[in-house]
C-alpha positions as CSV (number, residue, x, y, z in Angstrom):
1,M,165.8,48.5,156.0
2,I,163.3,51.0,155.1
3,S,162.0,50.7,151.3
4,V,159.9,53.1,149.3
5,V,157.6,50.8,147.0
6,L,155.5,52.0,144.5
7,F,152.5,51.2,143.1
8,E,152.7,51.3,139.2
9,P,154.0,55.1,139.2
10,E,152.1,57.9,136.7
11,H,154.6,61.0,136.4
12,P,158.1,61.1,135.9
13,G,157.9,64.2,137.9
14,N,156.8,62.5,141.2
15,L,159.4,60.2,140.7
16,G,162.1,62.3,140.8
17,A,160.7,64.3,144.0
18,I,160.4,61.1,146.0
19,A,163.7,60.5,145.5
20,R,165.2,63.9,146.1
21,S,162.8,63.3,149.8
22,M,164.5,60.3,150.5
23,K,167.9,61.5,150.0
24,N,166.7,64.2,152.0
25,F,166.1,61.6,154.8
26,D,169.0,58.7,154.3
27,F,166.3,56.7,152.4
28,K,167.7,55.1,149.8
29,D,166.0,51.9,148.3
30,L,162.9,52.8,146.1
31,V,161.0,49.6,144.4
32,L,158.9,50.6,141.1
33,I,156.0,47.9,140.4
34,N,154.4,47.6,137.2
35,P,155.5,51.8,136.0
36,K,153.8,53.3,133.5
37,C,155.8,55.7,133.6
38,E,160.1,55.9,132.6
39,I,162.8,57.6,133.9
40,T,162.9,60.6,132.2
41,Q,165.0,64.0,131.8
42,E,162.8,65.2,133.9
43,T,162.7,62.7,136.7
44,R,166.0,63.6,136.8
45,N,166.1,67.4,137.1
46,R,163.3,67.1,139.9
47,A,165.5,65.4,141.8
48,K,169.0,67.2,141.6
49,H,171.8,65.4,143.5
50,A,169.5,62.5,144.8
51,Q,170.7,61.0,141.2
52,D,172.1,57.5,143.2
53,V,168.6,56.7,144.2
54,L,167.6,57.2,140.0
55,D,170.3,54.9,139.3
56,N,169.7,51.7,141.6
57,V,165.9,52.0,141.3
58,R,163.7,48.3,141.2
59,I,161.8,48.3,138.7
60,T,159.8,44.5,139.7
61,D,156.8,42.9,140.2
62,E,154.5,42.4,143.3
63,S,156.7,39.2,144.0
64,V,158.9,41.7,145.0
65,L,156.5,42.3,148.2
66,K,157.6,39.1,150.0
67,E,161.0,40.3,150.7
68,F,159.5,41.7,153.0
69,D,158.8,41.2,157.1
70,Y,156.3,43.8,157.4
71,L,154.4,46.1,154.7
72,I,152.6,49.4,155.5
73,G,150.4,50.4,153.1
74,T,149.3,54.4,152.9
75,T,145.7,55.9,152.1
76,S,143.9,58.8,152.3
77,K,140.4,56.1,152.4
78,V,140.2,56.0,156.1
79,G,137.5,53.4,157.6
80,K,135.9,53.3,160.3
81,D,136.0,50.6,162.9
82,Y,134.7,47.7,161.6
83,N,136.4,48.6,158.5
84,I,139.3,46.4,159.8
85,P,141.9,46.8,156.9
86,R,142.0,50.7,156.9
87,V,141.7,51.5,160.4
88,P,145.0,53.9,159.8
89,I,148.0,55.0,162.2
90,T,149.7,58.7,161.9
91,P,153.3,58.8,160.4
92,Q,153.9,60.1,164.0
93,E,152.5,57.0,165.7
94,L,154.5,54.7,162.8
95,A,157.9,56.4,163.8
96,T,157.6,55.2,167.5
97,K,157.0,51.6,166.2
98,I,159.3,50.7,163.5
99,D,162.0,48.6,163.5
100,S,164.3,49.3,160.8
101,S,166.3,46.4,161.3
102,K,163.6,44.8,160.1
103,K,162.7,44.6,156.2
104,I,160.4,46.6,155.2
105,G,158.1,48.1,152.4
106,I,156.3,51.6,152.5
107,L,153.4,50.8,149.8
108,I,151.8,54.0,148.2
109,G,149.8,53.7,145.8
110,R,149.1,54.9,142.5
111,E,148.5,58.4,141.6
112,S,145.0,58.2,139.8
113,D,143.4,55.5,142.9
114,G,145.7,54.3,145.4
115,L,145.9,51.3,146.7
116,R,143.1,48.8,146.0
117,N,141.6,46.7,148.2
118,D,143.3,43.2,148.1
119,E,146.8,45.5,148.3
120,I,144.9,47.1,151.6
121,E,145.0,43.3,152.8
122,M,147.8,42.6,152.1
123,C,149.5,45.1,154.6
124,D,150.3,44.5,158.4
125,F,148.7,48.2,159.0
126,I,147.8,51.5,157.5
127,V,149.4,54.8,157.6
128,S,147.4,57.6,156.9
129,I,148.4,61.6,157.4
130,P,145.6,63.9,158.7
131,T,144.4,66.6,156.6
132,S,141.5,68.8,155.4
133,T,138.4,67.0,155.0
134,K,137.8,69.5,152.4
135,Y,140.7,68.0,150.2
136,Y,142.0,64.7,151.8
137,S,144.0,63.8,149.3
138,M,147.2,64.4,148.4
139,N,150.1,64.3,145.9
140,I,152.1,60.9,146.9
141,S,155.6,63.0,146.6
142,H,154.4,65.0,149.4
143,A,152.9,62.0,151.4
144,V,156.1,60.6,150.9
145,T,158.3,63.3,151.9
146,I,156.1,63.7,155.1
147,I,155.8,60.4,156.1
148,L,159.8,59.7,156.1
149,Y,160.0,63.0,158.0
150,E,158.6,61.6,160.4
151,L,160.5,58.2,160.5
152,Y,164.3,60.3,159.8
153,K,163.2,62.3,163.4
154,V,163.5,58.9,165.3
155,L,165.7,56.9,162.9
156,G,167.7,59.6,162.0
157,E,168.7,60.1,166.0
158,N,170.6,57.9,169.0
159,K,167.6,55.6,169.4
160,I,166.6,54.9,172.8
161,N,165.2,51.8,171.6
162,K,168.4,50.2,168.9
163,H,169.0,47.6,171.7
164,I,164.6,46.0,171.1
165,I,165.0,43.9,168.0
166,A,161.4,43.1,166.4
167,I,160.2,39.9,165.5
168,S,160.7,39.0,161.8
169,K,158.2,37.7,159.0
170,N,158.6,34.1,159.9
171,E,157.7,34.2,163.7
172,K,155.0,36.7,162.8
173,E,153.7,34.1,160.1
174,Q,154.4,31.4,163.2
175,I,151.9,33.9,165.6
176,N,149.3,34.3,163.3
177,K,149.0,30.6,162.9
178,M,148.5,30.1,166.6
179,V,146.5,32.3,166.7
180,N,144.2,30.8,164.0
181,N,144.6,27.8,166.0
182,A,143.2,28.6,168.4
183,L,140.2,30.9,166.8
184,S,139.4,27.2,165.5
185,T,138.5,25.9,169.3
186,M,136.3,28.9,169.8
187,S,132.2,29.3,168.6
188,F,131.4,31.7,166.6
189,R,127.9,32.6,165.9
190,T,128.8,32.8,161.8
191,P,131.6,32.6,159.4
192,E,131.5,36.3,158.8
193,E,132.4,36.8,163.3
194,K,135.6,34.1,163.0
195,E,136.8,35.5,159.8
196,T,137.1,39.1,161.4
197,Q,138.4,38.0,164.5
198,V,140.9,36.5,162.7
199,K,141.7,40.2,160.1
200,V,142.0,42.0,164.1
201,W,144.7,39.7,165.6
202,K,146.3,39.2,161.8
203,R,146.3,43.6,162.6
204,I,147.2,43.2,166.0
205,V,150.3,41.5,165.7
206,G,151.5,43.4,162.4
207,K,151.2,47.0,164.4
208,S,152.9,45.7,167.9
209,F,156.0,45.5,166.2
210,M,156.6,42.9,169.5
211,T,159.8,41.7,170.8
212,K,161.1,38.4,170.7
213,R,160.6,38.4,174.1
214,E,156.8,39.3,173.4
215,A,156.7,36.6,170.9
216,F,157.4,34.1,172.8
217,A,155.1,35.0,175.3
218,M,152.6,35.0,173.5
219,M,153.4,32.3,172.0
220,G,152.9,30.0,175.2
221,F,150.0,31.3,176.2
222,L,148.1,30.2,172.7
223,R,149.2,27.0,173.0
224,K,147.9,27.0,176.5
225,I,144.7,28.0,174.9
226,V,144.9,25.4,172.5
227,E,145.7,22.6,174.9
228,K,143.0,23.1,177.1
């Protein structure tokens, strides 16, 4: 299941617009983390026929993030190659990778300043919408609409890869643990070099949505590295 998770939303109108877009593309689970606004009549008006999305909204804190197998961050502030946490993929690329049988949270940042660095660090990878360099920051409701549209184009149609199941959060964590064990057997000039490798491999594992068969093969490879 794919959930739309809003961090500290500030404008009631945006909540309604996002609920409407979710209804357009068959998404139902809207999560609000520490909202700074309430669901008002403006929210209801903007939502139109998506009142059920608002009626079932979950209002909570950051502890809810623990329930997801994958966390996908969104940002307009992309990084260079060396800024690993902020190296993004596009919504179209996301749609070709995602496995909706897993619990996936699409994290949408604040209207004022987006997702913060520590929140970006929690994510398996980042999605960014290509926009003009003259004005790159989008309204969050518009950004959500584009992302959900790209997902629906794949998930809402007959899916040729529906028989392929991605690994879960527990399996992903096990691979990351084994990667860290393997890295511990290697020499690095500085602790920072090792930490960079940890971040890079975490992103690779998160982005891959690898199958169980691929995961077992990778685990076997990592085990051989440690045993050697």
